[in-house]
PyMOL Python script that loads the backbone (N, CA, C, O; Angstrom):
from pymol import cmd

cmd.read_pdbstr("""\
ATOM      1  N   MET A   1     106.957  86.890 125.411  1.00  0.00           N
ATOM      2  CA  MET A   1     105.783  86.155 124.976  1.00  0.00           C
ATOM      3  C   MET A   1     106.207  85.142 123.917  1.00  0.00           C
ATOM      4  O   MET A   1     107.035  85.447 123.059  1.00  0.00           O
ATOM      5  N   GLN A   2     105.656  83.972 123.977  1.00  0.00           N
ATOM      6  CA  GLN A   2     106.018  82.912 123.046  1.00  0.00           C
ATOM      7  C   GLN A   2     104.857  82.633 122.094  1.00  0.00           C
ATOM      8  O   GLN A   2     103.691  82.719 122.478  1.00  0.00           O
ATOM      9  N   VAL A   3     105.186  82.304 120.867  1.00  0.00           N
ATOM     10  CA  VAL A   3     104.206  81.935 119.856  1.00  0.00           C
ATOM     11  C   VAL A   3     104.510  80.513 119.432  1.00  0.00           C
ATOM     12  O   VAL A   3     105.665  80.172 119.180  1.00  0.00           O
ATOM     13  N   LYS A   4     103.490  79.683 119.351  1.00  0.00           N
ATOM     14  CA  LYS A   4     103.700  78.287 118.953  1.00  0.00           C
ATOM     15  C   LYS A   4     103.896  78.200 117.445  1.00  0.00           C
ATOM     16  O   LYS A   4     103.167  78.817 116.669  1.00  0.00           O
ATOM     17  N   ASP A   5     104.876  77.435 117.060  1.00  0.00           N
ATOM     18  CA  ASP A   5     105.222  77.286 115.651  1.00  0.00           C
ATOM     19  C   ASP A   5     105.129  75.797 115.315  1.00  0.00           C
ATOM     20  O   ASP A   5     105.919  75.002 115.825  1.00  0.00           O
ATOM     21  N   GLY A   6     104.191  75.416 114.478  1.00  0.00           N
ATOM     22  CA  GLY A   6     104.006  74.007 114.155  1.00  0.00           C
ATOM     23  C   GLY A   6     105.039  73.493 113.174  1.00  0.00           C
ATOM     24  O   GLY A   6     105.416  74.196 112.237  1.00  0.00           O
ATOM     25  N   LEU A   7     105.503  72.260 113.387  1.00  0.00           N
ATOM     26  CA  LEU A   7     106.446  71.600 112.494  1.00  0.00           C
ATOM     27  C   LEU A   7     105.696  70.567 111.660  1.00  0.00           C
ATOM     28  O   LEU A   7     104.546  70.247 111.959  1.00  0.00           O
ATOM     29  N   LYS A   8     106.338  70.045 110.619  1.00  0.00           N
ATOM     30  CA  LYS A   8     105.687  69.096 109.715  1.00  0.00           C
ATOM     31  C   LYS A   8     105.211  67.841 110.424  1.00  0.00           C
ATOM     32  O   LYS A   8     104.181  67.280 110.050  1.00  0.00           O
ATOM     33  N   ASP A   9     105.939  67.386 111.442  1.00  0.00           N
ATOM     34  CA  ASP A   9     105.547  66.148 112.116  1.00  0.00           C
ATOM     35  C   ASP A   9     104.457  66.369 113.167  1.00  0.00           C
ATOM     36  O   ASP A   9     104.090  65.443 113.889  1.00  0.00           O
ATOM     37  N   GLY A  10     103.937  67.611 113.251  1.00  0.00           N
ATOM     38  CA  GLY A  10     102.851  67.883 114.188  1.00  0.00           C
ATOM     39  C   GLY A  10     103.304  68.366 115.550  1.00  0.00           C
ATOM     40  O   GLY A  10     102.475  68.763 116.369  1.00  0.00           O
ATOM     41  N   THR A  11     104.604  68.342 115.811  1.00  0.00           N
ATOM     42  CA  THR A  11     105.077  68.838 117.096  1.00  0.00           C
ATOM     43  C   THR A  11     105.113  70.356 117.075  1.00  0.00           C
ATOM     44  O   THR A  11     105.126  70.979 116.013  1.00  0.00           O
ATOM     45  N   LEU A  12     105.128  70.924 118.239  1.00  0.00           N
ATOM     46  CA  LEU A  12     105.170  72.368 118.369  1.00  0.00           C
ATOM     47  C   LEU A  12     106.475  72.792 119.029  1.00  0.00           C
ATOM     48  O   LEU A  12     106.992  72.098 119.905  1.00  0.00           O
ATOM     49  N   ARG A  13     106.991  73.910 118.612  1.00  0.00           N
ATOM     50  CA  ARG A  13     108.150  74.481 119.286  1.00  0.00           C
ATOM     51  C   ARG A  13     107.861  75.967 119.489  1.00  0.00           C
ATOM     52  O   ARG A  13     107.158  76.599 118.700  1.00  0.00           O
ATOM     53  N   ALA A  14     108.415  76.492 120.547  1.00  0.00           N
ATOM     54  CA  ALA A  14     108.196  77.906 120.859  1.00  0.00           C
ATOM     55  C   ALA A  14     109.227  78.739 120.130  1.00  0.00           C
ATOM     56  O   ALA A  14     110.393  78.357 120.028  1.00  0.00           O
ATOM     57  N   ARG A  15     108.793  79.880 119.624  1.00  0.00           N
ATOM     58  CA  ARG A  15     109.727  80.823 119.013  1.00  0.00           C
ATOM     59  C   ARG A  15     109.452  82.199 119.610  1.00  0.00           C
ATOM     60  O   ARG A  15     108.296  82.541 119.857  1.00  0.00           O
ATOM     61  N   PRO A  16     110.488  82.986 119.843  1.00  0.00           N
ATOM     62  CA  PRO A  16     110.287  84.309 120.424  1.00  0.00           C
ATOM     63  C   PRO A  16     109.540  85.220 119.473  1.00  0.00           C
ATOM     64  O   PRO A  16     109.680  85.120 118.254  1.00  0.00           O
ATOM     65  N   ARG A  17     108.766  86.085 120.031  1.00  0.00           N
ATOM     66  CA  ARG A  17     108.004  87.036 119.239  1.00  0.00           C
ATOM     67  C   ARG A  17     108.639  88.413 119.391  1.00  0.00           C
ATOM     68  O   ARG A  17     108.985  88.826 120.498  1.00  0.00           O
ATOM     69  N   CYS A  18     108.787  89.111 118.290  1.00  0.00           N
ATOM     70  CA  CYS A  18     109.409  90.431 118.321  1.00  0.00           C
ATOM     71  C   CYS A  18     108.461  91.417 118.994  1.00  0.00           C
ATOM     72  O   CYS A  18     107.271  91.442 118.681  1.00  0.00           O
ATOM     73  N   PRO A  19     108.976  92.228 119.912  1.00  0.00           N
ATOM     74  CA  PRO A  19     108.122  93.232 120.533  1.00  0.00           C
ATOM     75  C   PRO A  19     107.756  94.307 119.525  1.00  0.00           C
ATOM     76  O   PRO A  19     108.565  94.673 118.673  1.00  0.00           O
ATOM     77  N   ALA A  20     106.553  94.803 119.624  1.00  0.00           N
ATOM     78  CA  ALA A  20     106.105  95.860 118.717  1.00  0.00           C
ATOM     79  C   ALA A  20     106.764  97.168 119.112  1.00  0.00           C
ATOM     80  O   ALA A  20     106.922  97.467 120.296  1.00  0.00           O
ATOM     81  N   THR A  21     107.140  97.932 118.122  1.00  0.00           N
ATOM     82  CA  THR A  21     107.718  99.242 118.392  1.00  0.00           C
ATOM     83  C   THR A  21     106.699 100.297 118.016  1.00  0.00           C
ATOM     84  O   THR A  21     106.060 100.185 116.969  1.00  0.00           O
ATOM     85  N   PRO A  22     106.526 101.336 118.856  1.00  0.00           N
ATOM     86  CA  PRO A  22     105.529 102.366 118.558  1.00  0.00           C
ATOM     87  C   PRO A  22     105.738 103.028 117.210  1.00  0.00           C
ATOM     88  O   PRO A  22     104.769 103.297 116.500  1.00  0.00           O
ATOM     89  N   GLY A  23     106.985 103.297 116.843  1.00  0.00           N
ATOM     90  CA  GLY A  23     107.261 103.950 115.563  1.00  0.00           C
ATOM     91  C   GLY A  23     106.801 103.124 114.386  1.00  0.00           C
ATOM     92  O   GLY A  23     106.300 103.662 113.398  1.00  0.00           O
ATOM     93  N   ALA A  24     106.971 101.816 114.488  1.00  0.00           N
ATOM     94  CA  ALA A  24     106.546 100.941 113.396  1.00  0.00           C
ATOM     95  C   ALA A  24     105.044 100.989 113.224  1.00  0.00           C
ATOM     96  O   ALA A  24     104.550 101.024 112.097  1.00  0.00           O
ATOM     97  N   ALA A  25     104.314 100.992 114.320  1.00  0.00           N
ATOM     98  CA  ALA A  25     102.855 101.041 114.234  1.00  0.00           C
ATOM     99  C   ALA A  25     102.395 102.350 113.619  1.00  0.00           C
ATOM    100  O   ALA A  25     101.404 102.388 112.890  1.00  0.00           O
ATOM    101  N   MET A  26     103.122 103.430 113.915  1.00  0.00           N
ATOM    102  CA  MET A  26     102.747 104.729 113.379  1.00  0.00           C
ATOM    103  C   MET A  26     102.884 104.759 111.864  1.00  0.00           C
ATOM    104  O   MET A  26     102.071 105.379 111.180  1.00  0.00           O
ATOM    105  N   THR A  27     103.901 104.096 111.337  1.00  0.00           N
ATOM    106  CA  THR A  27     104.108 104.148 109.893  1.00  0.00           C
ATOM    107  C   THR A  27     103.363 103.037 109.168  1.00  0.00           C
ATOM    108  O   THR A  27     102.871 103.251 108.060  1.00  0.00           O
ATOM    109  N   LEU A  28     103.268 101.851 109.770  1.00  0.00           N
ATOM    110  CA  LEU A  28     102.622 100.726 109.091  1.00  0.00           C
ATOM    111  C   LEU A  28     101.137 100.954 108.865  1.00  0.00           C
ATOM    112  O   LEU A  28     100.587 100.469 107.877  1.00  0.00           O
ATOM    113  N   ASN A  29     100.485 101.672 109.746  1.00  0.00           N
ATOM    114  CA  ASN A  29      99.051 101.903 109.620  1.00  0.00           C
ATOM    115  C   ASN A  29      98.729 103.232 108.943  1.00  0.00           C
ATOM    116  O   ASN A  29      97.567 103.638 108.899  1.00  0.00           O
ATOM    117  N   ALA A  30      99.729 103.900 108.424  1.00  0.00           N
ATOM    118  CA  ALA A  30      99.527 105.228 107.854  1.00  0.00           C
ATOM    119  C   ALA A  30      98.591 105.205 106.651  1.00  0.00           C
ATOM    120  O   ALA A  30      97.935 106.209 106.375  1.00  0.00           O
ATOM    121  N   HIS A  31      98.513 104.112 105.943  1.00  0.00           N
ATOM    122  CA  HIS A  31      97.601 104.062 104.796  1.00  0.00           C
ATOM    123  C   HIS A  31      96.145 103.951 105.244  1.00  0.00           C
ATOM    124  O   HIS A  31      95.245 104.278 104.470  1.00  0.00           O
ATOM    125  N   LYS A  32      95.891 103.496 106.476  1.00  0.00           N
ATOM    126  CA  LYS A  32      94.527 103.369 106.986  1.00  0.00           C
ATOM    127  C   LYS A  32      94.053 104.646 107.669  1.00  0.00           C
ATOM    128  O   LYS A  32      92.876 104.994 107.580  1.00  0.00           O
ATOM    129  N   ASP A  33      94.954 105.342 108.346  1.00  0.00           N
ATOM    130  CA  ASP A  33      94.603 106.547 109.101  1.00  0.00           C
ATOM    131  C   ASP A  33      95.711 107.590 108.932  1.00  0.00           C
ATOM    132  O   ASP A  33      96.407 107.922 109.892  1.00  0.00           O
ATOM    133  N   PRO A  34      95.872 108.103 107.717  1.00  0.00           N
ATOM    134  CA  PRO A  34      96.989 109.017 107.454  1.00  0.00           C
ATOM    135  C   PRO A  34      96.823 110.356 108.158  1.00  0.00           C
ATOM    136  O   PRO A  34      95.710 110.784 108.467  1.00  0.00           O
ATOM    137  N   MET A  35      97.962 111.008 108.406  1.00  0.00           N
ATOM    138  CA  MET A  35      97.900 112.336 109.012  1.00  0.00           C
ATOM    139  C   MET A  35      97.186 113.291 108.065  1.00  0.00           C
ATOM    140  O   MET A  35      97.159 113.091 106.851  1.00  0.00           O
ATOM    141  N   THR A  36      96.619 114.320 108.646  1.00  0.00           N
ATOM    142  CA  THR A  36      95.882 115.304 107.851  1.00  0.00           C
ATOM    143  C   THR A  36      96.844 116.307 107.226  1.00  0.00           C
ATOM    144  O   THR A  36      98.007 116.393 107.620  1.00  0.00           O
ATOM    145  N   ASP A  37      96.355 117.057 106.257  1.00  0.00           N
ATOM    146  CA  ASP A  37      97.169 118.113 105.639  1.00  0.00           C
ATOM    147  C   ASP A  37      97.527 119.177 106.674  1.00  0.00           C
ATOM    148  O   ASP A  37      98.625 119.733 106.644  1.00  0.00           O
ATOM    149  N   GLU A  38      96.594 119.460 107.592  1.00  0.00           N
ATOM    150  CA  GLU A  38      96.871 120.444 108.644  1.00  0.00           C
ATOM    151  C   GLU A  38      98.013 119.977 109.534  1.00  0.00           C
ATOM    152  O   GLU A  38      98.875 120.773 109.907  1.00  0.00           O
ATOM    153  N   GLN A  39      98.026 118.683 109.879  1.00  0.00           N
ATOM    154  CA  GLN A  39      99.121 118.143 110.685  1.00  0.00           C
ATOM    155  C   GLN A  39     100.445 118.238 109.929  1.00  0.00           C
ATOM    156  O   GLN A  39     101.470 118.600 110.507  1.00  0.00           O
ATOM    157  N   ARG A  40     100.422 117.915 108.643  1.00  0.00           N
ATOM    158  CA  ARG A  40     101.634 117.984 107.828  1.00  0.00           C
ATOM    159  C   ARG A  40     102.175 119.418 107.781  1.00  0.00           C
ATOM    160  O   ARG A  40     103.381 119.629 107.912  1.00  0.00           O
ATOM    161  N   GLN A  41     101.297 120.392 107.598  1.00  0.00           N
ATOM    162  CA  GLN A  41     101.717 121.793 107.556  1.00  0.00           C
ATOM    163  C   GLN A  41     102.259 122.244 108.911  1.00  0.00           C
ATOM    164  O   GLN A  41     103.234 122.993 108.976  1.00  0.00           O
ATOM    165  N   LEU A  42     101.628 121.791 109.984  1.00  0.00           N
ATOM    166  CA  LEU A  42     102.083 122.160 111.319  1.00  0.00           C
ATOM    167  C   LEU A  42     103.459 121.557 111.609  1.00  0.00           C
ATOM    168  O   LEU A  42     104.317 122.219 112.194  1.00  0.00           O
ATOM    169  N   ILE A  43     103.666 120.314 111.206  1.00  0.00           N
ATOM    170  CA  ILE A  43     104.969 119.674 111.381  1.00  0.00           C
ATOM    171  C   ILE A  43     106.035 120.459 110.611  1.00  0.00           C
ATOM    172  O   ILE A  43     107.127 120.701 111.126  1.00  0.00           O
ATOM    173  N   GLN A  44     105.718 120.846 109.401  1.00  0.00           N
ATOM    174  CA  GLN A  44     106.666 121.609 108.577  1.00  0.00           C
ATOM    175  C   GLN A  44     107.029 122.933 109.249  1.00  0.00           C
ATOM    176  O   GLN A  44     108.201 123.303 109.308  1.00  0.00           O
ATOM    177  N   ARG A  45     106.021 123.640 109.753  1.00  0.00           N
ATOM    178  CA  ARG A  45     106.264 124.937 110.404  1.00  0.00           C
ATOM    179  C   ARG A  45     107.072 124.768 111.691  1.00  0.00           C
ATOM    180  O   ARG A  45     108.007 125.526 111.947  1.00  0.00           O
ATOM    181  N   LEU A  46     106.707 123.769 112.497  1.00  0.00           N
ATOM    182  CA  LEU A  46     107.412 123.554 113.761  1.00  0.00           C
ATOM    183  C   LEU A  46     108.867 123.128 113.535  1.00  0.00           C
ATOM    184  O   LEU A  46     109.750 123.488 114.314  1.00  0.00           O
ATOM    185  N   CYS A  47     109.108 122.371 112.483  1.00  0.00           N
ATOM    186  CA  CYS A  47     110.491 121.992 112.155  1.00  0.00           C
ATOM    187  C   CYS A  47     111.312 123.235 111.832  1.00  0.00           C
ATOM    188  O   CYS A  47     112.456 123.360 112.268  1.00  0.00           O
ATOM    189  N   ARG A  48     110.729 124.148 111.073  1.00  0.00           N
ATOM    190  CA  ARG A  48     111.427 125.405 110.771  1.00  0.00           C
ATOM    191  C   ARG A  48     111.701 126.183 112.059  1.00  0.00           C
ATOM    192  O   ARG A  48     112.805 126.687 112.264  1.00  0.00           O
ATOM    193  N   GLU A  49     110.690 126.278 112.922  1.00  0.00           N
ATOM    194  CA  GLU A  49     110.839 127.024 114.170  1.00  0.00           C
ATOM    195  C   GLU A  49     111.877 126.395 115.095  1.00  0.00           C
ATOM    196  O   GLU A  49     112.590 127.101 115.807  1.00  0.00           O
ATOM    197  N   ALA A  50     111.959 125.068 115.083  1.00  0.00           N
ATOM    198  CA  ALA A  50     112.913 124.360 115.945  1.00  0.00           C
ATOM    199  C   ALA A  50     114.286 124.262 115.296  1.00  0.00           C
ATOM    200  O   ALA A  50     115.241 123.800 115.921  1.00  0.00           O
ATOM    201  N   ASP A  51     114.387 124.695 114.047  1.00  0.00           N
ATOM    202  CA  ASP A  51     115.638 124.658 113.286  1.00  0.00           C
ATOM    203  C   ASP A  51     116.172 123.221 113.167  1.00  0.00           C
ATOM    204  O   ASP A  51     117.346 122.948 113.417  1.00  0.00           O
ATOM    205  N   ILE A  52     115.262 122.318 112.776  1.00  0.00           N
ATOM    206  CA  ILE A  52     115.637 120.921 112.542  1.00  0.00           C
ATOM    207  C   ILE A  52     115.138 120.509 111.161  1.00  0.00           C
ATOM    208  O   ILE A  52     114.268 121.179 110.604  1.00  0.00           O
ATOM    209  N   PRO A  53     115.666 119.421 110.593  1.00  0.00           N
ATOM    210  CA  PRO A  53     115.225 118.984 109.258  1.00  0.00           C
ATOM    211  C   PRO A  53     113.721 118.721 109.207  1.00  0.00           C
ATOM    212  O   PRO A  53     113.125 118.236 110.168  1.00  0.00           O
ATOM    213  N   ASP A  54     113.137 119.045 108.085  1.00  0.00           N
ATOM    214  CA  ASP A  54     111.695 118.895 107.874  1.00  0.00           C
ATOM    215  C   ASP A  54     111.285 117.423 107.942  1.00  0.00           C
ATOM    216  O   ASP A  54     111.854 116.582 107.245  1.00  0.00           O
ATOM    217  N   LYS A  55     110.299 117.117 108.782  1.00  0.00           N
ATOM    218  CA  LYS A  55     109.787 115.754 108.923  1.00  0.00           C
ATOM    219  C   LYS A  55     108.387 115.617 108.329  1.00  0.00           C
ATOM    220  O   LYS A  55     107.732 114.591 108.515  1.00  0.00           O
ATOM    221  N   SER A  56     107.929 116.640 107.621  1.00  0.00           N
ATOM    222  CA  SER A  56     106.556 116.613 107.111  1.00  0.00           C
ATOM    223  C   SER A  56     106.365 115.608 105.984  1.00  0.00           C
ATOM    224  O   SER A  56     105.227 115.273 105.654  1.00  0.00           O
ATOM    225  N   GLY A  57     107.440 115.120 105.388  1.00  0.00           N
ATOM    226  CA  GLY A  57     107.334 114.161 104.298  1.00  0.00           C
ATOM    227  C   GLY A  57     107.219 112.719 104.759  1.00  0.00           C
ATOM    228  O   GLY A  57     107.015 111.824 103.939  1.00  0.00           O
ATOM    229  N   GLU A  58     107.346 112.478 106.063  1.00  0.00           N
ATOM    230  CA  GLU A  58     107.263 111.114 106.573  1.00  0.00           C
ATOM    231  C   GLU A  58     105.828 110.600 106.490  1.00  0.00           C
ATOM    232  O   GLU A  58     104.877 111.371 106.623  1.00  0.00           O
ATOM    233  N   LEU A  59     105.680 109.326 106.276  1.00  0.00           N
ATOM    234  CA  LEU A  59     104.375 108.692 106.201  1.00  0.00           C
ATOM    235  C   LEU A  59     103.952 108.317 107.617  1.00  0.00           C
ATOM    236  O   LEU A  59     104.477 107.369 108.200  1.00  0.00           O
ATOM    237  N   LEU A  60     103.001 109.068 108.164  1.00  0.00           N
ATOM    238  CA  LEU A  60     102.593 108.875 109.552  1.00  0.00           C
ATOM    239  C   LEU A  60     101.091 108.732 109.686  1.00  0.00           C
ATOM    240  O   LEU A  60     100.329 109.180 108.829  1.00  0.00           O
ATOM    241  N   THR A  61     100.675 108.097 110.781  1.00  0.00           N
ATOM    242  CA  THR A  61      99.261 108.067 111.134  1.00  0.00           C
ATOM    243  C   THR A  61      98.921 109.386 111.811  1.00  0.00           C
ATOM    244  O   THR A  61      99.807 110.177 112.134  1.00  0.00           O
ATOM    245  N   ARG A  62      97.633 109.615 112.023  1.00  0.00           N
ATOM    246  CA  ARG A  62      97.224 110.831 112.736  1.00  0.00           C
ATOM    247  C   ARG A  62      97.813 110.844 114.142  1.00  0.00           C
ATOM    248  O   ARG A  62      98.290 111.878 114.609  1.00  0.00           O
ATOM    249  N   LEU A  63      97.779 109.697 114.813  1.00  0.00           N
ATOM    250  CA  LEU A  63      98.322 109.596 116.164  1.00  0.00           C
ATOM    251  C   LEU A  63      99.842 109.816 116.144  1.00  0.00           C
ATOM    252  O   LEU A  63     100.378 110.524 116.997  1.00  0.00           O
ATOM    253  N   GLY A  64     100.522 109.218 115.186  1.00  0.00           N
ATOM    254  CA  GLY A  64     101.963 109.395 115.073  1.00  0.00           C
ATOM    255  C   GLY A  64     102.329 110.845 114.805  1.00  0.00           C
ATOM    256  O   GLY A  64     103.296 111.363 115.362  1.00  0.00           O
ATOM    257  N   ALA A  65     101.552 111.498 113.948  1.00  0.00           N
ATOM    258  CA  ALA A  65     101.798 112.908 113.645  1.00  0.00           C
ATOM    259  C   ALA A  65     101.585 113.752 114.893  1.00  0.00           C
ATOM    260  O   ALA A  65     102.351 114.680 115.153  1.00  0.00           O
ATOM    261  N   GLN A  66     100.555 113.439 115.662  1.00  0.00           N
ATOM    262  CA  GLN A  66     100.282 114.214 116.872  1.00  0.00           C
ATOM    263  C   GLN A  66     101.418 114.066 117.882  1.00  0.00           C
ATOM    264  O   GLN A  66     101.771 115.027 118.565  1.00  0.00           O
ATOM    265  N   THR A  67     101.990 112.869 117.977  1.00  0.00           N
ATOM    266  CA  THR A  67     103.121 112.635 118.873  1.00  0.00           C
ATOM    267  C   THR A  67     104.315 113.477 118.443  1.00  0.00           C
ATOM    268  O   THR A  67     104.983 114.087 119.279  1.00  0.00           O
ATOM    269  N   ILE A  68     104.582 113.512 117.152  1.00  0.00           N
ATOM    270  CA  ILE A  68     105.695 114.310 116.637  1.00  0.00           C
ATOM    271  C   ILE A  68     105.427 115.798 116.841  1.00  0.00           C
ATOM    272  O   ILE A  68     106.341 116.550 117.177  1.00  0.00           O
ATOM    273  N   ILE A  69     104.191 116.226 116.643  1.00  0.00           N
ATOM    274  CA  ILE A  69     103.828 117.633 116.825  1.00  0.00           C
ATOM    275  C   ILE A  69     104.098 118.066 118.263  1.00  0.00           C
ATOM    276  O   ILE A  69     104.659 119.138 118.493  1.00  0.00           O
ATOM    277  N   GLU A  70     103.707 117.247 119.220  1.00  0.00           N
ATOM    278  CA  GLU A  70     103.947 117.586 120.625  1.00  0.00           C
ATOM    279  C   GLU A  70     105.441 117.715 120.912  1.00  0.00           C
ATOM    280  O   GLU A  70     105.865 118.631 121.617  1.00  0.00           O
ATOM    281  N   ASP A  71     106.228 116.805 120.371  1.00  0.00           N
ATOM    282  CA  ASP A  71     107.674 116.852 120.562  1.00  0.00           C
ATOM    283  C   ASP A  71     108.268 118.093 119.881  1.00  0.00           C
ATOM    284  O   ASP A  71     109.140 118.758 120.441  1.00  0.00           O
ATOM    285  N   LEU A  72     107.792 118.393 118.678  1.00  0.00           N
ATOM    286  CA  LEU A  72     108.302 119.559 117.954  1.00  0.00           C
ATOM    287  C   LEU A  72     107.927 120.864 118.640  1.00  0.00           C
ATOM    288  O   LEU A  72     108.707 121.817 118.627  1.00  0.00           O
ATOM    289  N   ARG A  73     106.734 120.920 119.242  1.00  0.00           N
ATOM    290  CA  ARG A  73     106.348 122.128 119.987  1.00  0.00           C
ATOM    291  C   ARG A  73     107.323 122.380 121.130  1.00  0.00           C
ATOM    292  O   ARG A  73     107.727 123.516 121.373  1.00  0.00           O
ATOM    293  N   ARG A  74     107.694 121.316 121.824  1.00  0.00           N
ATOM    294  CA  ARG A  74     108.649 121.440 122.927  1.00  0.00           C
ATOM    295  C   ARG A  74     110.005 121.918 122.405  1.00  0.00           C
ATOM    296  O   ARG A  74     110.614 122.823 122.975  1.00  0.00           O
ATOM    297  N   LYS A  75     110.474 121.297 121.309  1.00  0.00           N
ATOM    298  CA  LYS A  75     111.773 121.659 120.737  1.00  0.00           C
ATOM    299  C   LYS A  75     111.762 123.103 120.205  1.00  0.00           C
ATOM    300  O   LYS A  75     112.745 123.828 120.356  1.00  0.00           O
ATOM    301  N   ALA A  76     110.652 123.512 119.587  1.00  0.00           N
ATOM    302  CA  ALA A  76     110.559 124.878 119.058  1.00  0.00           C
ATOM    303  C   ALA A  76     110.584 125.887 120.200  1.00  0.00           C
ATOM    304  O   ALA A  76     111.212 126.939 120.081  1.00  0.00           O
ATOM    305  N   ALA A  77     109.909 125.576 121.307  1.00  0.00           N
ATOM    306  CA  ALA A  77     109.909 126.470 122.462  1.00  0.00           C
ATOM    307  C   ALA A  77     111.315 126.580 123.052  1.00  0.00           C
ATOM    308  O   ALA A  77     111.754 127.671 123.417  1.00  0.00           O
ATOM    309  N   GLU A  78     112.017 125.455 123.143  1.00  0.00           N
ATOM    310  CA  GLU A  78     113.393 125.467 123.653  1.00  0.00           C
ATOM    311  C   GLU A  78     114.293 126.286 122.732  1.00  0.00           C
ATOM    312  O   GLU A  78     115.154 127.028 123.205  1.00  0.00           O
ATOM    313  N   HIS A  79     114.099 126.154 121.420  1.00  0.00           N
ATOM    314  CA  HIS A  79     114.923 126.876 120.460  1.00  0.00           C
ATOM    315  C   HIS A  79     114.661 128.383 120.569  1.00  0.00           C
ATOM    316  O   HIS A  79     115.595 129.179 120.469  1.00  0.00           O
ATOM    317  N   ARG A  80     113.406 128.780 120.772  1.00  0.00           N
ATOM    318  CA  ARG A  80     113.077 130.205 120.932  1.00  0.00           C
ATOM    319  C   ARG A  80     113.740 130.772 122.190  1.00  0.00           C
ATOM    320  O   ARG A  80     114.213 131.909 122.184  1.00  0.00           O
ATOM    321  N   GLN A  81     113.774 129.990 123.258  1.00  0.00           N
ATOM    322  CA  GLN A  81     114.378 130.463 124.505  1.00  0.00           C
ATOM    323  C   GLN A  81     115.888 130.657 124.360  1.00  0.00           C
ATOM    324  O   GLN A  81     116.464 131.560 124.967  1.00  0.00           O
ATOM    325  N   LYS A  82     116.523 129.807 123.554  1.00  0.00           N
ATOM    326  CA  LYS A  82     117.969 129.922 123.345  1.00  0.00           C
ATOM    327  C   LYS A  82     118.324 131.114 122.475  1.00  0.00           C
ATOM    328  O   LYS A  82     119.404 131.689 122.608  1.00  0.00           O
ATOM    329  N   SER A  83     117.410 131.484 121.580  1.00  0.00           N
ATOM    330  CA  SER A  83     117.685 132.575 120.621  1.00  0.00           C
ATOM    331  C   SER A  83     117.549 133.936 121.253  1.00  0.00           C
ATOM    332  O   SER A  83     117.747 134.950 120.583  1.00  0.00           O
TER     333      SER A  83
END
""", "prot")
cmd.dss("prot")
cmd.show_as("cartoon", "prot")
cmd.util.cbc("prot")
cmd.orient("prot")
């Protein structure tokens, strides 16, 4: 996708636009829709169960936290099966 960029003489030139990354949206909007305390506690518990570093301190949106929770549930289940 191209975005028009105006120059001083009034002419326009196209410049490439950076694609949005899902992770960036999850963190950039965290001040508007932050994860809940329950989500933070669940992330902390699932990290322990999956035996991975705690991610509960990350600044996430509710949607971003839910995405991480789903991934951590899968990892915790896999870790339980290996044990």
